[in-house]
C-alpha positions in Angstrom: 63.4 60.3 168.9 67.1 60.7 168.5 69.2 57.9 167.1 73.0 57.3 167.1 74.0 56.3 163.6 77.1 54.6 162.2 77.5 54.2 158.4 80.3 51.9 157.3 81.3 52.6 153.7 83.5 50.2 151.6 84.3 49.6 148.0 82.1 47.2 146.1 83.6 43.8 145.2 85.7 44.0 142.1 86.7 47.6 142.6 90.5 48.2 143.0 91.5 49.1 146.5 95.0 50.5 146.2 95.2 51.6 149.9 94.2 48.1 151.1 96.7 46.5 148.7 99.5 48.7 150.0 98.8 47.9 153.6 98.6 44.2 152.8 102.0 44.3 151.0 103.6 46.1 153.9 102.4 43.8 156.7 104.9 40.9 156.3 107.8 43.3 156.5 106.4 44.5 159.9 106.1 40.9 161.2 102.4 40.4 160.5 102.3 37.2 158.4 99.1 35.5 157.2 97.0 38.7 156.8 95.0 38.7 153.6 92.0 40.5 152.1 92.8 43.9 153.5 90.4 46.6 152.5 90.1 50.3 153.5 86.8 52.1 154.0 85.4 54.8 156.1 83.1 55.1 159.1 80.7 58.0 159.5 79.0 58.6 162.9 76.3 61.1 163.7 73.0 61.7 165.5 69.7 61.9 163.8 66.2 63.0 164.9 63.4 61.0 163.4 59.8 59.9 164.4 60.8 56.2 164.7 63.4 53.7 163.7 61.8 53.0 160.3 61.9 56.7 159.4 65.4 57.1 160.7 66.6 54.1 158.6 64.9 55.5 155.5 66.5 59.0 156.0 70.0 57.5 156.5 69.6 55.3 153.4 68.6 58.4 151.3 71.5 60.3 152.8 73.9 57.5 151.9 72.7 57.3 148.3 72.6 61.1 147.8 75.7 62.3 149.7 77.7 59.9 151.9 78.6 57.3 149.3 79.3 56.9 145.6 76.7 54.2 144.8 78.5 53.3 141.6 81.6 51.9 143.5 80.7 51.9 147.2 78.4 49.9 149.5 77.2 51.1 152.9 76.1 49.3 156.0 73.8 51.3 158.4 73.6 50.7 162.2 71.3 52.8 164.3 70.2 52.7 167.9 68.1 55.0 170.0 70.5 57.5 171.7 71.1 57.0 175.4 69.7 59.8 177.6 72.4 61.3 179.7 71.7 61.3 183.5 71.4 64.7 185.1 
């Protein structure tokens, strides 16, 4: 099976987020009042071939811990769904 995968990566609680802080400070000057808690992360999208959803999730989890994230300071959230077959 082929799965469409999205991995959302964000800093763990308590880790400084200077990009998020800069955006949050700039928003009132742009007319966006009342915005708080801005954080910046990254989204990684790809396709993965695996026997089933359990195997796909295990592979993506391993990929996150070994390559896509810094597990000391980042958390990841995995979303995966069977890929849609294109109509011919």
